[in-house]
N, C-alpha and C positions, 0 to 999 in steps of 0.2 A: 652433683650437677646431673643426675642423669633428668629433674621434672624441676630444673633453671630455665629460665625462657631471658628475654628479651621484647617487654612490649613498645611500640614508638609508635605515639598517637597524634596528637594535634591535627590540624584544619591545611597544610601546604603537602598536598599529593608529593608535588617533585621534590618538596626538602626532604620527607618521608621515604621514599626512596634513595634517595645522597647518603641520609640517618642508616637504611638498611644494608645498603652499600658497604662503607663505611664501618658498621659493624663487623660487616664477615666476613670483611677483609684483614682486621686488627685478629681476630680471635689462632690462633693455633694451639693445635694437637699438644697433647686432650684435652682442652680448656675453650672448648667448643658448647654453644647451648643453640639455643633454639632463637633467632629473630623472628617476631612477626613485625609486619609495618598497619596501624588502619585510618591513616589521616582520617577522621571527621571522625569514626563510631560506625562505618559501615555497617562493619558486620556484627557488632551489638545488636544495632535497630534491623536488620535483618535476622535473626535472632528469637528478637522478641518478637515480628510481624511472623514468625515460624511456629514459631509456641501459642499466637493469639491463634491462629490460624487454625492451629491443627486440635486447637481446644474447642473450636466450632462442632 
């Protein structure tokens, strides 16, 4: 489980935050994994932009 994570996407920021909180509260040791919320794909766009900018 060392490389397992949960990705929460979608469009609703508040819903993603609620889902992130619920996922974290549902975990019990030693069955804990990383949880990441990225509503509307903000980090994917930022990564693509940074990659394009560094190529210039």
